[in-house]
C-alpha positions in Angstrom: -24.3 47.0 1.7 -21.7 44.4 2.4 -18.5 43.0 0.9 -18.1 39.4 -0.2 -14.8 37.8 -1.3 -13.9 34.4 -2.7 -11.3 32.4 -4.5 -12.1 31.4 -8.1 -11.8 27.8 -9.0 -11.2 28.8 -12.6 -8.0 30.7 -12.1 -7.2 30.4 -8.4 -7.4 34.2 -7.9 -9.2 36.1 -5.2 -12.1 38.6 -6.0 -14.5 40.8 -4.1 -17.7 42.6 -4.8 -20.0 44.9 -2.9 -23.6 43.8 -2.7 -26.5 46.2 -1.9 -29.3 45.6 0.5 -31.2 43.7 -2.2 -28.2 41.3 -2.6 -27.5 42.7 -6.1 -23.8 43.3 -7.0 -23.0 47.0 -7.0 -19.3 46.9 -7.7 -16.7 44.2 -8.4 -12.9 43.8 -8.4 -10.0 42.6 -10.4 -8.3 39.4 -9.4 -5.7 39.2 -6.7 -3.1 36.4 -6.4 -3.1 36.4 -2.5 -5.9 36.5 0.0 -4.0 39.3 1.8 -4.3 41.4 -1.4 -8.0 41.1 -1.7 -8.5 41.9 2.0 -6.2 44.9 1.6 -8.2 46.2 -1.4 -11.5 45.8 0.7 -9.9 47.8 3.5 -8.8 50.5 1.1 -12.3 50.9 -0.4 -13.9 50.9 3.1 -11.4 53.6 4.3 -11.9 55.8 1.3 -15.7 56.0 1.6 -15.7 59.4 3.3 -12.6 60.9 1.9 -12.7 59.9 -1.8 -13.5 62.8 -4.2 -16.1 62.3 -6.9 -15.6 63.5 -10.5 -17.8 63.4 -13.5 -16.6 62.2 -16.9 -15.4 65.7 -17.7 -13.1 65.8 -14.6 -15.4 68.2 -12.8 -15.5 67.8 -9.0 -19.0 66.9 -7.8 -20.3 67.4 -4.3 -22.1 64.2 -3.2 
């Protein structure tokens, strides 16, 4: 998997998404007004990979 980010020509905002090994989009972001914002968001997602808890829709903690 890998992150990809870009600036939209339509609204001048920055976005990111994660693509899987097959190059399909797995996850995408909201818009950010600054490039530093999109890079910070990517950093936060990358750093939370091992520490983020996972809950199901009924707020039950799930072991993954």
